C-alpha positions as CSV (number, residue, x, y, z in Angstrom):
1,X,-14.1,-43.3,-70.9
2,X,-14.0,-41.3,-74.2
3,X,-15.6,-37.8,-74.3
4,X,-18.7,-37.5,-76.3
5,X,-18.7,-36.8,-79.8
6,X,-21.3,-34.4,-79.9
7,X,-20.3,-32.6,-76.6
8,X,-16.6,-32.2,-78.0
9,X,-17.8,-30.8,-81.5
10,X,-20.3,-28.7,-80.2
11,X,-22.5,-30.0,-82.8
12,X,-26.4,-30.3,-83.0
13,X,-27.6,-34.0,-84.0
14,X,-29.9,-33.8,-87.5
15,X,-31.5,-36.8,-89.0
16,X,-30.7,-35.4,-92.3
17,X,-26.8,-35.8,-91.8
18,X,-26.6,-39.2,-93.0
19,X,-22.6,-39.4,-93.0
20,X,-22.8,-38.8,-89.6
21,X,-25.6,-41.0,-88.4
22,X,-23.7,-43.8,-90.1
23,X,-21.0,-43.7,-87.9
24,X,-23.2,-44.8,-85.3
25,X,-24.6,-47.8,-87.2
26,X,-23.4,-51.2,-87.5
27,X,-23.0,-53.2,-91.1
28,X,-26.4,-54.9,-89.8
29,X,-27.9,-51.2,-89.5
30,X,-27.9,-51.9,-85.8
31,X,-27.5,-48.8,-83.6
32,X,-24.4,-49.2,-81.4
33,X,-24.8,-49.3,-77.8
34,X,-23.5,-46.1,-75.5
35,X,-20.6,-48.5,-74.3
36,X,-18.9,-48.7,-78.0
37,X,-20.0,-44.9,-79.2
38,X,-18.7,-43.0,-76.3
39,X,-21.7,-40.6,-76.2
40,X,-23.3,-39.0,-73.1
41,X,-26.8,-40.2,-72.2
42,X,-28.5,-37.2,-73.7
43,X,-26.7,-37.4,-76.9
44,X,-27.1,-41.3,-77.3
45,X,-30.9,-40.6,-77.1
46,X,-30.9,-37.7,-79.3
47,X,-28.9,-40.2,-81.5
48,X,-31.4,-42.9,-81.5
49,X,-34.4,-40.6,-82.1
50,X,-32.7,-39.2,-85.0
51,X,-31.6,-42.5,-86.7
52,X,-35.2,-43.9,-86.2
53,X,-36.6,-40.8,-87.8
54,X,-34.2,-40.9,-90.9
55,X,-35.2,-44.6,-91.4
56,X,-38.8,-43.7,-91.1
57,X,-38.3,-40.9,-94.0
58,X,-36.5,-43.4,-95.9
59,X,-32.7,-41.6,-95.6
60,X,-31.6,-44.7,-94.0
61,X,-32.2,-48.2,-94.6
62,X,-33.9,-50.5,-92.0
63,X,-31.7,-53.4,-92.8
64,X,-29.1,-54.0,-94.9
65,X,-29.6,-56.2,-97.9
């Protein structure tokens, strides 16, 4: 199993960092599951909340048009 991206880089998840969040979203704007991202449980949940927060604030789209 790959090492968690955020644990390895010692990085915090921020809802304003759209470029990092886009790495974990598919072309149809779905959040990739943990088995595909390789994140630990803690960071996967933080990532999920950050993506949802960015969507609500209009930084990320809900669907790809």
